[in-house]
N, C-alpha and C positions, 0 to 999 in steps of 0.2 A: 205122237207115236202110240198106236193102240197098245194097251196093257203096259205102258211104260213104268208105272208105279210098281206093278207086280214084278216086273223083270228087275227093276232097280233094287227092290227089297230082296229078291233072290240073290242078286250079285253081291249086295252088301253082306248078306248072311254067309255067302261062300267065301268072302274075303276076310273074315274075322271069326274069332271064336263066338259062336252064336247058338244059344239054347234053342232057338226056333228055326234052325236050318231045315229040319225035317218038315215042319209046317209050311215053310215058304216053298220048299221043293214040291210038296204035295199041292199047294195052291197053283203053281205053274202047271203041273201035270193035269190037274182036274180042270183048269180053265182053258189051257192051250193044247193039251194032249202030250203024249209021250215023245213024239218026234220033236216038238218045240222045246220040251224039257232037255232033251239030249243036245239040241242045237245051242240052247242057252248055256248049258253047263260046259260044252266044248268051247264056246266063245269066251266065257269067263276064264277057263283054264288056259287058253292060249295067251290071253292078255296077261295073266299072272306070270306065265313062263317068259314071255318076251321082256317084260319089265325086269324080272330077276336077272335074265341074261344080260340085258343092257347095263343094269346096275353092277353086276359082278365083273363085267369087262371094263367098266369105267367109261362107257360111251357118253360123252358130253352132249348136251343139246347144242346143235349147230347154231352159229351166230345169227344166221338169217332167220331161223325158226325162233330163236330167243327174242329177236327184235319184233317179229310180227305177232308173237304170242304174249308179249309182256303185259299188255293191258288186260287180257282176259285171265291170264295167270294171276295177276294182282287182284282182280275182281273176285276170283274164286279162291284165293288164298293158297294156290297150288305151290308156291315157292316155300311154304312152311314145311312141306313134306320132303324130307331129305332121306336118301337111302342110308341105312345103317350098315 
């Protein structure tokens, strides 16, 4: 994916307390333009919201999805992340 590292760095900075958020935001804007910055920020925001809603309502991972995703969840260590 073009500019994947740039976008991942921006997403990571948006998802945590980050001293370099403004630098990463500016890097996206200067490299990809303002429209792409808005699109990236909106995408990050909606994923943050959807995850929080699912966690808050206690939506469990469906059995079929748990089964088909078990290997890559283990490979990525995703099961270590538990909603608080």
